[in-house]
PyMOL Python script that loads the backbone (N, CA, C, O; Angstrom):
from pymol import cmd

cmd.read_pdbstr("""\
ATOM      1  N   LYS A   1      54.545 103.297 105.947  1.00  0.00           N
ATOM      2  CA  LYS A   1      54.573 104.687 105.493  1.00  0.00           C
ATOM      3  C   LYS A   1      54.585 105.606 106.715  1.00  0.00           C
ATOM      4  O   LYS A   1      53.842 105.397 107.674  1.00  0.00           O
ATOM      5  N   CYS A   2      55.421 106.599 106.661  1.00  0.00           N
ATOM      6  CA  CYS A   2      55.553 107.535 107.780  1.00  0.00           C
ATOM      7  C   CYS A   2      54.657 108.750 107.574  1.00  0.00           C
ATOM      8  O   CYS A   2      54.375 109.160 106.448  1.00  0.00           O
ATOM      9  N   LYS A   3      54.222 109.310 108.695  1.00  0.00           N
ATOM     10  CA  LYS A   3      53.313 110.454 108.649  1.00  0.00           C
ATOM     11  C   LYS A   3      54.030 111.747 108.289  1.00  0.00           C
ATOM     12  O   LYS A   3      53.462 112.621 107.635  1.00  0.00           O
ATOM     13  N   ASN A   4      55.290 111.862 108.726  1.00  0.00           N
ATOM     14  CA  ASN A   4      56.036 113.096 108.475  1.00  0.00           C
ATOM     15  C   ASN A   4      57.540 112.809 108.432  1.00  0.00           C
ATOM     16  O   ASN A   4      57.984 111.678 108.627  1.00  0.00           O
ATOM     17  N   LYS A   5      58.298 113.859 108.173  1.00  0.00           N
ATOM     18  CA  LYS A   5      59.749 113.723 108.032  1.00  0.00           C
ATOM     19  C   LYS A   5      60.411 113.266 109.334  1.00  0.00           C
ATOM     20  O   LYS A   5      61.329 112.446 109.313  1.00  0.00           O
ATOM     21  N   LYS A   6      59.946 113.796 110.457  1.00  0.00           N
ATOM     22  CA  LYS A   6      60.530 113.431 111.745  1.00  0.00           C
ATOM     23  C   LYS A   6      60.326 111.948 112.027  1.00  0.00           C
ATOM     24  O   LYS A   6      61.247 111.265 112.475  1.00  0.00           O
ATOM     25  N   GLU A   7      59.138 111.458 111.771  1.00  0.00           N
ATOM     26  CA  GLU A   7      58.845 110.038 111.992  1.00  0.00           C
ATOM     27  C   GLU A   7      59.713 109.162 111.084  1.00  0.00           C
ATOM     28  O   GLU A   7      60.197 108.110 111.500  1.00  0.00           O
ATOM     29  N   LYS A   8      59.900 109.606 109.853  1.00  0.00           N
ATOM     30  CA  LYS A   8      60.740 108.873 108.911  1.00  0.00           C
ATOM     31  C   LYS A   8      62.184 108.816 109.410  1.00  0.00           C
ATOM     32  O   LYS A   8      62.819 107.762 109.358  1.00  0.00           O
ATOM     33  N   GLN A   9      62.699 109.945 109.891  1.00  0.00           N
ATOM     34  CA  GLN A   9      64.068 109.997 110.408  1.00  0.00           C
ATOM     35  C   GLN A   9      64.230 109.097 111.632  1.00  0.00           C
ATOM     36  O   GLN A   9      65.254 108.431 111.783  1.00  0.00           O
ATOM     37  N   GLU A  10      63.228 109.075 112.497  1.00  0.00           N
ATOM     38  CA  GLU A  10      63.277 108.217 113.683  1.00  0.00           C
ATOM     39  C   GLU A  10      63.281 106.738 113.292  1.00  0.00           C
ATOM     40  O   GLU A  10      63.978 105.925 113.900  1.00  0.00           O
ATOM     41  N   LYS A  11      62.503 106.407 112.279  1.00  0.00           N
ATOM     42  CA  LYS A  11      62.443 105.025 111.802  1.00  0.00           C
ATOM     43  C   LYS A  11      63.793 104.605 111.203  1.00  0.00           C
ATOM     44  O   LYS A  11      64.275 103.501 111.458  1.00  0.00           O
ATOM     45  N   ILE A  12      64.388 105.481 110.420  1.00  0.00           N
ATOM     46  CA  ILE A  12      65.712 105.218 109.840  1.00  0.00           C
ATOM     47  C   ILE A  12      66.739 105.047 110.949  1.00  0.00           C
ATOM     48  O   ILE A  12      67.576 104.145 110.893  1.00  0.00           O
ATOM     49  N   TYR A  13      66.677 105.908 111.951  1.00  0.00           N
ATOM     50  CA  TYR A  13      67.602 105.835 113.091  1.00  0.00           C
ATOM     51  C   TYR A  13      67.495 104.480 113.786  1.00  0.00           C
ATOM     52  O   TYR A  13      68.509 103.854 114.093  1.00  0.00           O
ATOM     53  N   GLU A  14      66.272 104.031 114.033  1.00  0.00           N
ATOM     54  CA  GLU A  14      66.053 102.747 114.707  1.00  0.00           C
ATOM     55  C   GLU A  14      66.595 101.578 113.882  1.00  0.00           C
ATOM     56  O   GLU A  14      67.202 100.654 114.423  1.00  0.00           O
ATOM     57  N   ILE A  15      66.371 101.631 112.584  1.00  0.00           N
ATOM     58  CA  ILE A  15      66.872 100.562 111.710  1.00  0.00           C
ATOM     59  C   ILE A  15      68.393 100.536 111.743  1.00  0.00           C
ATOM     60  O   ILE A  15      68.995  99.470 111.875  1.00  0.00           O
ATOM     61  N   LYS A  16      69.015 101.704 111.625  1.00  0.00           N
ATOM     62  CA  LYS A  16      70.482 101.777 111.656  1.00  0.00           C
ATOM     63  C   LYS A  16      71.030 101.305 112.994  1.00  0.00           C
ATOM     64  O   LYS A  16      72.045 100.612 113.049  1.00  0.00           O
ATOM     65  N   LEU A  17      70.360 101.681 114.061  1.00  0.00           N
ATOM     66  CA  LEU A  17      70.813 101.335 115.402  1.00  0.00           C
ATOM     67  C   LEU A  17      70.786  99.826 115.640  1.00  0.00           C
ATOM     68  O   LEU A  17      71.651  99.282 116.327  1.00  0.00           O
ATOM     69  N   HIS A  18      69.790  99.160 115.071  1.00  0.00           N
ATOM     70  CA  HIS A  18      69.597  97.738 115.344  1.00  0.00           C
ATOM     71  C   HIS A  18      70.082  96.807 114.224  1.00  0.00           C
ATOM     72  O   HIS A  18      69.874  95.596 114.295  1.00  0.00           O
ATOM     73  N   THR A  19      70.715  97.358 113.210  1.00  0.00           N
ATOM     74  CA  THR A  19      71.259  96.520 112.146  1.00  0.00           C
ATOM     75  C   THR A  19      72.615  95.991 112.586  1.00  0.00           C
ATOM     76  O   THR A  19      73.531  96.763 112.867  1.00  0.00           O
ATOM     77  N   HIS A  20      72.734  94.681 112.643  1.00  0.00           N
ATOM     78  CA  HIS A  20      73.988  94.058 113.061  1.00  0.00           C
ATOM     79  C   HIS A  20      75.032  94.189 111.957  1.00  0.00           C
ATOM     80  O   HIS A  20      74.714  94.125 110.770  1.00  0.00           O
ATOM     81  N   MET A  21      76.255  94.369 112.364  1.00  0.00           N
ATOM     82  CA  MET A  21      77.365  94.544 111.435  1.00  0.00           C
ATOM     83  C   MET A  21      77.465  93.373 110.452  1.00  0.00           C
ATOM     84  O   MET A  21      77.771  93.570 109.276  1.00  0.00           O
ATOM     85  N   GLU A  22      77.208  92.160 110.938  1.00  0.00           N
ATOM     86  CA  GLU A  22      77.293  90.977 110.082  1.00  0.00           C
ATOM     87  C   GLU A  22      76.276  91.057 108.942  1.00  0.00           C
ATOM     88  O   GLU A  22      76.579  90.680 107.809  1.00  0.00           O
ATOM     89  N   ASN A  23      75.082  91.544 109.240  1.00  0.00           N
ATOM     90  CA  ASN A  23      74.049  91.681 108.209  1.00  0.00           C
ATOM     91  C   ASN A  23      74.374  92.813 107.250  1.00  0.00           C
ATOM     92  O   ASN A  23      74.152  92.703 106.044  1.00  0.00           O
ATOM     93  N   LEU A  24      74.893  93.885 107.787  1.00  0.00           N
ATOM     94  CA  LEU A  24      75.228  95.047 106.965  1.00  0.00           C
ATOM     95  C   LEU A  24      76.329  94.704 105.962  1.00  0.00           C
ATOM     96  O   LEU A  24      76.316  95.183 104.828  1.00  0.00           O
ATOM     97  N   CYS A  25      77.265  93.885 106.383  1.00  0.00           N
ATOM     98  CA  CYS A  25      78.430  93.553 105.547  1.00  0.00           C
ATOM     99  C   CYS A  25      78.337  92.167 104.914  1.00  0.00           C
ATOM    100  O   CYS A  25      79.336  91.629 104.434  1.00  0.00           O
ATOM    101  N   LEU A  26      77.162  91.605 104.914  1.00  0.00           N
ATOM    102  CA  LEU A  26      76.955  90.278 104.345  1.00  0.00           C
ATOM    103  C   LEU A  26      77.441  90.249 102.898  1.00  0.00           C
ATOM    104  O   LEU A  26      77.133  91.149 102.116  1.00  0.00           O
ATOM    105  N   ASN A  27      78.187  89.230 102.552  1.00  0.00           N
ATOM    106  CA  ASN A  27      78.724  89.029 101.198  1.00  0.00           C
ATOM    107  C   ASN A  27      79.778  90.057 100.779  1.00  0.00           C
ATOM    108  O   ASN A  27      80.116  90.150  99.599  1.00  0.00           O
ATOM    109  N   LEU A  28      80.286  90.807 101.714  1.00  0.00           N
ATOM    110  CA  LEU A  28      81.365  91.754 101.432  1.00  0.00           C
ATOM    111  C   LEU A  28      82.661  91.212 102.021  1.00  0.00           C
ATOM    112  O   LEU A  28      82.628  90.396 102.942  1.00  0.00           O
ATOM    113  N   PRO A  29      83.794  91.653 101.503  1.00  0.00           N
ATOM    114  CA  PRO A  29      85.062  91.251 102.122  1.00  0.00           C
ATOM    115  C   PRO A  29      85.100  91.658 103.594  1.00  0.00           C
ATOM    116  O   PRO A  29      84.547  92.691 103.971  1.00  0.00           O
ATOM    117  N   LYS A  30      85.750  90.848 104.419  1.00  0.00           N
ATOM    118  CA  LYS A  30      85.791  91.075 105.872  1.00  0.00           C
ATOM    119  C   LYS A  30      86.367  92.441 106.233  1.00  0.00           C
ATOM    120  O   LYS A  30      86.074  92.974 107.303  1.00  0.00           O
ATOM    121  N   GLU A  31      87.179  93.005 105.356  1.00  0.00           N
ATOM    122  CA  GLU A  31      87.791  94.307 105.627  1.00  0.00           C
ATOM    123  C   GLU A  31      86.754  95.422 105.759  1.00  0.00           C
ATOM    124  O   GLU A  31      86.982  96.392 106.482  1.00  0.00           O
ATOM    125  N   PHE A  32      85.626  95.296 105.075  1.00  0.00           N
ATOM    126  CA  PHE A  32      84.582  96.313 105.196  1.00  0.00           C
ATOM    127  C   PHE A  32      84.011  96.336 106.609  1.00  0.00           C
ATOM    128  O   PHE A  32      83.765  97.402 107.174  1.00  0.00           O
ATOM    129  N   GLN A  33      83.805  95.161 107.166  1.00  0.00           N
ATOM    130  CA  GLN A  33      83.306  95.086 108.540  1.00  0.00           C
ATOM    131  C   GLN A  33      84.343  95.668 109.500  1.00  0.00           C
ATOM    132  O   GLN A  33      83.988  96.398 110.426  1.00  0.00           O
ATOM    133  N   GLU A  34      85.609  95.353 109.287  1.00  0.00           N
ATOM    134  CA  GLU A  34      86.672  95.909 110.129  1.00  0.00           C
ATOM    135  C   GLU A  34      86.697  97.432 110.038  1.00  0.00           C
ATOM    136  O   GLU A  34      86.841  98.120 111.049  1.00  0.00           O
ATOM    137  N   LEU A  35      86.557  97.949 108.823  1.00  0.00           N
ATOM    138  CA  LEU A  35      86.558  99.395 108.613  1.00  0.00           C
ATOM    139  C   LEU A  35      85.395 100.055 109.357  1.00  0.00           C
ATOM    140  O   LEU A  35      85.582 101.061 110.040  1.00  0.00           O
ATOM    141  N   LEU A  36      84.209  99.492 109.224  1.00  0.00           N
ATOM    142  CA  LEU A  36      83.041 100.063 109.893  1.00  0.00           C
ATOM    143  C   LEU A  36      83.148  99.968 111.410  1.00  0.00           C
ATOM    144  O   LEU A  36      82.797 100.909 112.122  1.00  0.00           O
ATOM    145  N   MET A  37      83.629  98.841 111.898  1.00  0.00           N
ATOM    146  CA  MET A  37      83.783  98.691 113.347  1.00  0.00           C
ATOM    147  C   MET A  37      84.786  99.718 113.875  1.00  0.00           C
ATOM    148  O   MET A  37      84.576 100.312 114.933  1.00  0.00           O
ATOM    149  N   TYR A  38      85.862  99.920 113.144  1.00  0.00           N
ATOM    150  CA  TYR A  38      86.878 100.890 113.553  1.00  0.00           C
ATOM    151  C   TYR A  38      86.301 102.310 113.575  1.00  0.00           C
ATOM    152  O   TYR A  38      86.487 103.044 114.545  1.00  0.00           O
ATOM    153  N   THR A  39      85.606 102.690 112.509  1.00  0.00           N
ATOM    154  CA  THR A  39      85.088 104.060 112.439  1.00  0.00           C
ATOM    155  C   THR A  39      83.968 104.299 113.447  1.00  0.00           C
ATOM    156  O   THR A  39      83.811 105.418 113.937  1.00  0.00           O
ATOM    157  N   ARG A  40      83.194 103.277 113.760  1.00  0.00           N
ATOM    158  CA  ARG A  40      82.126 103.443 114.752  1.00  0.00           C
ATOM    159  C   ARG A  40      82.661 103.691 116.155  1.00  0.00           C
ATOM    160  O   ARG A  40      82.002 104.344 116.963  1.00  0.00           O
ATOM    161  N   GLN A  41      83.837 103.179 116.447  1.00  0.00           N
ATOM    162  CA  GLN A  41      84.385 103.349 117.795  1.00  0.00           C
ATOM    163  C   GLN A  41      85.138 104.669 117.959  1.00  0.00           C
ATOM    164  O   GLN A  41      85.537 105.018 119.070  1.00  0.00           O
ATOM    165  N   LEU A  42      85.333 105.403 116.869  1.00  0.00           N
ATOM    166  CA  LEU A  42      86.039 106.681 116.956  1.00  0.00           C
ATOM    167  C   LEU A  42      85.201 107.718 117.691  1.00  0.00           C
ATOM    168  O   LEU A  42      83.978 107.749 117.557  1.00  0.00           O
ATOM    169  N   GLY A  43      85.859 108.555 118.457  1.00  0.00           N
ATOM    170  CA  GLY A  43      85.175 109.684 119.066  1.00  0.00           C
ATOM    171  C   GLY A  43      84.882 110.738 118.007  1.00  0.00           C
ATOM    172  O   GLY A  43      85.491 110.729 116.937  1.00  0.00           O
ATOM    173  N   PHE A  44      83.961 111.640 118.295  1.00  0.00           N
ATOM    174  CA  PHE A  44      83.523 112.633 117.313  1.00  0.00           C
ATOM    175  C   PHE A  44      84.690 113.449 116.765  1.00  0.00           C
ATOM    176  O   PHE A  44      84.797 113.631 115.553  1.00  0.00           O
ATOM    177  N   ALA A  45      85.548 113.932 117.625  1.00  0.00           N
ATOM    178  CA  ALA A  45      86.655 114.798 117.201  1.00  0.00           C
ATOM    179  C   ALA A  45      87.959 114.024 117.001  1.00  0.00           C
ATOM    180  O   ALA A  45      88.997 114.617 116.706  1.00  0.00           O
ATOM    181  N   GLU A  46      87.902 112.714 117.159  1.00  0.00           N
ATOM    182  CA  GLU A  46      89.110 111.894 117.041  1.00  0.00           C
ATOM    183  C   GLU A  46      89.504 111.711 115.574  1.00  0.00           C
ATOM    184  O   GLU A  46      88.669 111.390 114.729  1.00  0.00           O
ATOM    185  N   GLU A  47      90.769 111.917 115.296  1.00  0.00           N
ATOM    186  CA  GLU A  47      91.244 111.749 113.922  1.00  0.00           C
ATOM    187  C   GLU A  47      91.510 110.271 113.652  1.00  0.00           C
ATOM    188  O   GLU A  47      92.196 109.607 114.429  1.00  0.00           O
ATOM    189  N   PRO A  48      90.963 109.757 112.545  1.00  0.00           N
ATOM    190  CA  PRO A  48      91.166 108.341 112.241  1.00  0.00           C
ATOM    191  C   PRO A  48      92.601 108.058 111.800  1.00  0.00           C
ATOM    192  O   PRO A  48      93.328 108.955 111.373  1.00  0.00           O
ATOM    193  N   ASN A  49      92.980 106.814 111.911  1.00  0.00           N
ATOM    194  CA  ASN A  49      94.274 106.361 111.418  1.00  0.00           C
ATOM    195  C   ASN A  49      94.094 106.064 109.927  1.00  0.00           C
ATOM    196  O   ASN A  49      93.707 104.960 109.545  1.00  0.00           O
ATOM    197  N   TYR A  50      94.378 107.061 109.099  1.00  0.00           N
ATOM    198  CA  TYR A  50      94.150 106.925 107.663  1.00  0.00           C
ATOM    199  C   TYR A  50      95.019 105.830 107.043  1.00  0.00           C
ATOM    200  O   TYR A  50      94.604 105.162 106.096  1.00  0.00           O
ATOM    201  N   PHE A  51      96.217 105.652 107.579  1.00  0.00           N
ATOM    202  CA  PHE A  51      97.084 104.596 107.066  1.00  0.00           C
ATOM    203  C   PHE A  51      96.418 103.230 107.262  1.00  0.00           C
ATOM    204  O   PHE A  51      96.448 102.387 106.366  1.00  0.00           O
ATOM    205  N   TYR A  52      95.823 103.020 108.426  1.00  0.00           N
ATOM    206  CA  TYR A  52      95.132 101.761 108.714  1.00  0.00           C
ATOM    207  C   TYR A  52      93.945 101.568 107.766  1.00  0.00           C
ATOM    208  O   TYR A  52      93.766 100.486 107.207  1.00  0.00           O
ATOM    209  N   LEU A  53      93.140 102.609 107.587  1.00  0.00           N
ATOM    210  CA  LEU A  53      91.973 102.514 106.710  1.00  0.00           C
ATOM    211  C   LEU A  53      92.397 102.239 105.269  1.00  0.00           C
ATOM    212  O   LEU A  53      91.800 101.410 104.581  1.00  0.00           O
ATOM    213  N   PHE A  54      93.430 102.943 104.825  1.00  0.00           N
ATOM    214  CA  PHE A  54      93.940 102.726 103.475  1.00  0.00           C
ATOM    215  C   PHE A  54      94.445 101.291 103.314  1.00  0.00           C
ATOM    216  O   PHE A  54      94.239 100.667 102.273  1.00  0.00           O
ATOM    217  N   SER A  55      95.103 100.777 104.347  1.00  0.00           N
ATOM    218  CA  SER A  55      95.628  99.408 104.264  1.00  0.00           C
ATOM    219  C   SER A  55      94.495  98.380 104.163  1.00  0.00           C
ATOM    220  O   SER A  55      94.650  97.357 103.496  1.00  0.00           O
ATOM    221  N   LEU A  56      93.362  98.642 104.817  1.00  0.00           N
ATOM    222  CA  LEU A  56      92.208  97.739 104.696  1.00  0.00           C
ATOM    223  C   LEU A  56      91.679  97.724 103.262  1.00  0.00           C
ATOM    224  O   LEU A  56      91.380  96.665 102.710  1.00  0.00           O
ATOM    225  N   ILE A  57      91.571  98.894 102.678  1.00  0.00           N
ATOM    226  CA  ILE A  57      91.075  98.991 101.301  1.00  0.00           C
ATOM    227  C   ILE A  57      92.068  98.344 100.339  1.00  0.00           C
ATOM    228  O   ILE A  57      91.679  97.644  99.405  1.00  0.00           O
ATOM    229  N   LYS A  58      93.339  98.585 100.579  1.00  0.00           N
ATOM    230  CA  LYS A  58      94.377  97.978  99.742  1.00  0.00           C
ATOM    231  C   LYS A  58      94.321  96.450  99.836  1.00  0.00           C
ATOM    232  O   LYS A  58      94.538  95.749  98.849  1.00  0.00           O
ATOM    233  N   GLN A  59      94.031  95.956 101.022  1.00  0.00           N
ATOM    234  CA  GLN A  59      93.905  94.506 101.225  1.00  0.00           C
ATOM    235  C   GLN A  59      92.765  93.936 100.382  1.00  0.00           C
ATOM    236  O   GLN A  59      92.890  92.848  99.820  1.00  0.00           O
ATOM    237  N   VAL A  60      91.655  94.669 100.294  1.00  0.00           N
ATOM    238  CA  VAL A  60      90.522  94.231  99.462  1.00  0.00           C
ATOM    239  C   VAL A  60      90.959  94.165  98.003  1.00  0.00           C
ATOM    240  O   VAL A  60      90.659  93.196  97.306  1.00  0.00           O
ATOM    241  N   TYR A  61      91.662  95.186  97.544  1.00  0.00           N
ATOM    242  CA  TYR A  61      92.164  95.187  96.163  1.00  0.00           C
ATOM    243  C   TYR A  61      92.997  93.938  95.894  1.00  0.00           C
ATOM    244  O   TYR A  61      92.827  93.275  94.871  1.00  0.00           O
ATOM    245  N   GLN A  62      93.898  93.625  96.822  1.00  0.00           N
ATOM    246  CA  GLN A  62      94.789  92.485  96.628  1.00  0.00           C
ATOM    247  C   GLN A  62      94.026  91.162  96.678  1.00  0.00           C
ATOM    248  O   GLN A  62      94.246  90.280  95.847  1.00  0.00           O
ATOM    249  N   THR A  63      93.140  91.030  97.644  1.00  0.00           N
ATOM    250  CA  THR A  63      92.370  89.795  97.798  1.00  0.00           C
ATOM    251  C   THR A  63      91.484  89.527  96.584  1.00  0.00           C
ATOM    252  O   THR A  63      91.359  88.388  96.133  1.00  0.00           O
ATOM    253  N   MET A  64      90.877  90.580  96.065  1.00  0.00           N
ATOM    254  CA  MET A  64      89.951  90.432  94.941  1.00  0.00           C
ATOM    255  C   MET A  64      90.641  90.618  93.589  1.00  0.00           C
ATOM    256  O   MET A  64      89.993  90.618  92.542  1.00  0.00           O
ATOM    257  N   ASN A  65      91.955  90.774  93.631  1.00  0.00           N
ATOM    258  CA  ASN A  65      92.744  90.949  92.414  1.00  0.00           C
ATOM    259  C   ASN A  65      92.242  92.132  91.572  1.00  0.00           C
ATOM    260  O   ASN A  65      92.033  92.011  90.364  1.00  0.00           O
ATOM    261  N   ILE A  66      92.059  93.259  92.232  1.00  0.00           N
ATOM    262  CA  ILE A  66      91.597  94.484  91.583  1.00  0.00           C
ATOM    263  C   ILE A  66      92.791  95.406  91.398  1.00  0.00           C
ATOM    264  O   ILE A  66      93.574  95.620  92.323  1.00  0.00           O
ATOM    265  N   LYS A  67      92.923  95.949  90.198  1.00  0.00           N
ATOM    266  CA  LYS A  67      93.999  96.892  89.933  1.00  0.00           C
ATOM    267  C   LYS A  67      93.438  98.300  90.116  1.00  0.00           C
ATOM    268  O   LYS A  67      92.425  98.653  89.512  1.00  0.00           O
ATOM    269  N   ASN A  68      94.087  99.087  90.936  1.00  0.00           N
ATOM    270  CA  ASN A  68      93.639 100.459  91.160  1.00  0.00           C
ATOM    271  C   ASN A  68      94.160 101.331  90.028  1.00  0.00           C
ATOM    272  O   ASN A  68      95.360 101.587  89.931  1.00  0.00           O
ATOM    273  N   ASP A  69      93.244 101.786  89.171  1.00  0.00           N
ATOM    274  CA  ASP A  69      93.638 102.639  88.052  1.00  0.00           C
ATOM    275  C   ASP A  69      93.525 104.124  88.399  1.00  0.00           C
ATOM    276  O   ASP A  69      93.800 104.988  87.566  1.00  0.00           O
ATOM    277  N   TYR A  70      93.120 104.410  89.635  1.00  0.00           N
ATOM    278  CA  TYR A  70      92.989 105.777  90.142  1.00  0.00           C
ATOM    279  C   TYR A  70      91.984 106.606  89.337  1.00  0.00           C
ATOM    280  O   TYR A  70      92.043 107.836  89.344  1.00  0.00           O
ATOM    281  N   ILE A  71      91.074 105.939  88.654  1.00  0.00           N
ATOM    282  CA  ILE A  71      89.984 106.627  87.962  1.00  0.00           C
ATOM    283  C   ILE A  71      88.726 106.361  88.783  1.00  0.00           C
ATOM    284  O   ILE A  71      88.201 105.248  88.804  1.00  0.00           O
ATOM    285  N   TYR A  72      88.267 107.388  89.443  1.00  0.00           N
ATOM    286  CA  TYR A  72      87.137 107.256  90.360  1.00  0.00           C
ATOM    287  C   TYR A  72      85.885 107.887  89.755  1.00  0.00           C
ATOM    288  O   TYR A  72      85.972 108.692  88.828  1.00  0.00           O
ATOM    289  N   ASP A  73      84.728 107.516  90.286  1.00  0.00           N
ATOM    290  CA  ASP A  73      83.454 108.031  89.783  1.00  0.00           C
ATOM    291  C   ASP A  73      83.431 109.551  89.732  1.00  0.00           C
ATOM    292  O   ASP A  73      82.952 110.130  88.757  1.00  0.00           O
ATOM    293  N   TRP A  74      83.945 110.206  90.775  1.00  0.00           N
ATOM    294  CA  TRP A  74      83.868 111.660  90.812  1.00  0.00           C
ATOM    295  C   TRP A  74      84.764 112.291  89.739  1.00  0.00           C
ATOM    296  O   TRP A  74      84.492 113.408  89.298  1.00  0.00           O
ATOM    297  N   ILE A  75      85.808 111.607  89.320  1.00  0.00           N
ATOM    298  CA  ILE A  75      86.655 112.116  88.236  1.00  0.00           C
ATOM    299  C   ILE A  75      85.921 111.960  86.909  1.00  0.00           C
ATOM    300  O   ILE A  75      85.910 112.876  86.086  1.00  0.00           O
ATOM    301  N   ILE A  76      85.312 110.802  86.708  1.00  0.00           N
ATOM    302  CA  ILE A  76      84.560 110.550  85.480  1.00  0.00           C
ATOM    303  C   ILE A  76      83.391 111.520  85.375  1.00  0.00           C
ATOM    304  O   ILE A  76      83.177 112.112  84.318  1.00  0.00           O
ATOM    305  N   ASN A  77      82.634 111.691  86.448  1.00  0.00           N
ATOM    306  CA  ASN A  77      81.485 112.598  86.442  1.00  0.00           C
ATOM    307  C   ASN A  77      81.903 114.031  86.155  1.00  0.00           C
ATOM    308  O   ASN A  77      81.199 114.748  85.444  1.00  0.00           O
ATOM    309  N   LYS A  78      83.030 114.456  86.693  1.00  0.00           N
ATOM    310  CA  LYS A  78      83.534 115.807  86.461  1.00  0.00           C
ATOM    311  C   LYS A  78      83.869 115.990  84.979  1.00  0.00           C
ATOM    312  O   LYS A  78      83.587 117.041  84.403  1.00  0.00           O
ATOM    313  N   SER A  79      84.465 114.980  84.371  1.00  0.00           N
ATOM    314  CA  SER A  79      84.826 115.037  82.952  1.00  0.00           C
ATOM    315  C   SER A  79      83.585 115.094  82.077  1.00  0.00           C
ATOM    316  O   SER A  79      83.555 115.823  81.085  1.00  0.00           O
ATOM    317  N   ILE A  80      82.570 114.335  82.435  1.00  0.00           N
ATOM    318  CA  ILE A  80      81.328 114.313  81.660  1.00  0.00           C
ATOM    319  C   ILE A  80      80.639 115.671  81.722  1.00  0.00           C
ATOM    320  O   ILE A  80      80.110 116.139  80.713  1.00  0.00           O
ATOM    321  N   LYS A  81      80.637 116.306  82.884  1.00  0.00           N
ATOM    322  CA  LYS A  81      79.989 117.611  83.039  1.00  0.00           C
ATOM    323  C   LYS A  81      80.654 118.673  82.174  1.00  0.00           C
ATOM    324  O   LYS A  81      79.989 119.602  81.717  1.00  0.00           O
ATOM    325  N   LYS A  82      81.965 118.545  81.944  1.00  0.00           N
ATOM    326  CA  LYS A  82      82.687 119.519  81.119  1.00  0.00           C
ATOM    327  C   LYS A  82      82.286 119.418  79.655  1.00  0.00           C
ATOM    328  O   LYS A  82      82.401 120.391  78.910  1.00  0.00           O
ATOM    329  N   LEU A  83      81.811 118.231  79.234  1.00  0.00           N
ATOM    330  CA  LEU A  83      81.401 118.039  77.843  1.00  0.00           C
ATOM    331  C   LEU A  83      80.116 118.767  77.624  1.00  0.00           C
ATOM    332  O   LEU A  83      79.576 118.747  76.518  1.00  0.00           O
TER     333      LEU A  83
END
""", "prot")
cmd.dss("prot")
cmd.show_as("cartoon", "prot")
cmd.util.cbc("prot")
cmd.orient("prot")
Protein backbone atom coordinates (compact mmCIF):
# COMPACT_ATOMS: atom_id res chain seq x y z
CA LYS A 1 0.00 0.00 0.00
CA CYS A 2 1.32 3.42 -0.94
CA LYS A 3 1.29 6.43 1.36
CA ASN A 4 0.30 8.94 -1.32
CA LYS A 5 -0.34 9.47 -5.01
CA LYS A 6 3.28 10.32 -5.82
CA GLU A 7 4.55 7.13 -4.20
CA LYS A 8 1.94 5.12 -6.10
CA GLN A 9 3.00 6.70 -9.41
CA GLU A 10 6.66 5.97 -8.67
CA LYS A 11 5.84 2.35 -7.89
CA ILE A 12 3.87 2.00 -11.15
CA TYR A 13 6.77 3.60 -13.04
CA GLU A 14 9.25 1.11 -11.56
CA ILE A 15 7.04 -1.86 -12.40
CA LYS A 16 6.59 -0.66 -15.99
CA LEU A 17 10.29 0.05 -16.35
CA HIS A 18 11.33 -3.42 -15.20
CA THR A 19 8.63 -5.51 -16.87
CA HIS A 20 10.21 -7.54 -19.65
CA MET A 21 8.48 -7.51 -23.01
CA GLU A 22 8.26 -11.31 -23.00
CA ASN A 23 6.30 -11.26 -19.73
CA LEU A 24 4.09 -8.40 -20.84
CA CYS A 25 3.15 -10.20 -24.06
CA LEU A 26 3.00 -13.71 -22.65
CA ASN A 27 0.36 -15.82 -24.42
CA LEU A 28 -0.26 -13.10 -27.01
CA PRO A 29 0.51 -13.31 -30.72
CA LYS A 30 4.13 -12.34 -31.47
CA GLU A 31 2.91 -9.30 -33.41
CA PHE A 32 1.93 -7.57 -30.16
CA GLN A 33 5.50 -7.76 -28.92
CA GLU A 34 6.73 -6.44 -32.28
CA LEU A 35 4.24 -3.57 -32.09
CA LEU A 36 5.30 -2.61 -28.57
CA MET A 37 9.00 -2.87 -29.35
CA TYR A 38 8.50 -0.66 -32.41
CA THR A 39 6.51 2.00 -30.55
CA ARG A 40 8.93 2.06 -27.61
CA GLN A 41 11.83 2.92 -29.89
CA LEU A 42 10.02 5.87 -31.47
CA GLY A 43 11.14 9.36 -30.56
CA PHE A 44 8.60 11.61 -28.85
CA ALA A 45 7.81 13.70 -31.94
CA GLU A 46 8.50 10.92 -34.45
CA GLU A 47 5.55 9.88 -36.57
CA PRO A 48 4.97 6.13 -36.55
CA ASN A 49 4.75 4.04 -39.69
CA TYR A 50 1.00 3.45 -39.54
CA PHE A 51 1.10 1.10 -42.51
CA TYR A 52 3.54 -1.14 -40.62
CA LEU A 53 1.43 -1.08 -37.44
CA PHE A 54 -1.73 -1.81 -39.39
CA SER A 55 0.00 -4.71 -41.14
CA LEU A 56 0.95 -6.23 -37.76
CA ILE A 57 -2.66 -6.08 -36.58
CA LYS A 58 -3.87 -7.46 -39.90
CA GLN A 59 -1.41 -10.33 -39.50
CA VAL A 60 -2.98 -11.18 -36.11
CA TYR A 61 -6.43 -11.23 -37.72
CA GLN A 62 -5.20 -13.62 -40.40
CA THR A 63 -3.25 -15.88 -38.04
CA MET A 64 -6.14 -16.17 -35.59
CA ASN A 65 -8.74 -16.39 -38.36
CA ILE A 66 -10.58 -13.29 -37.15
CA LYS A 67 -12.90 -11.44 -39.49
CA ASN A 68 -12.80 -7.68 -39.07
CA ASP A 69 -16.42 -6.53 -39.02
CA TYR A 70 -15.36 -2.92 -38.32
CA ILE A 71 -17.66 -2.82 -35.29
CA TYR A 72 -15.54 -1.55 -32.44
CA ASP A 73 -16.28 -1.04 -28.74
CA TRP A 74 -16.39 2.73 -29.09
CA ILE A 75 -19.01 2.44 -31.85
CA ILE A 76 -21.15 0.09 -29.78
CA ASN A 77 -20.82 2.28 -26.67
CA LYS A 78 -21.78 5.38 -28.66
CA SER A 79 -24.91 3.61 -29.95
CA ILE A 80 -25.89 2.47 -26.46
CA LYS A 81 -25.55 6.01 -25.06
CA LYS A 82 -27.98 7.30 -27.71
CA LEU A 83 -30.65 4.88 -26.44
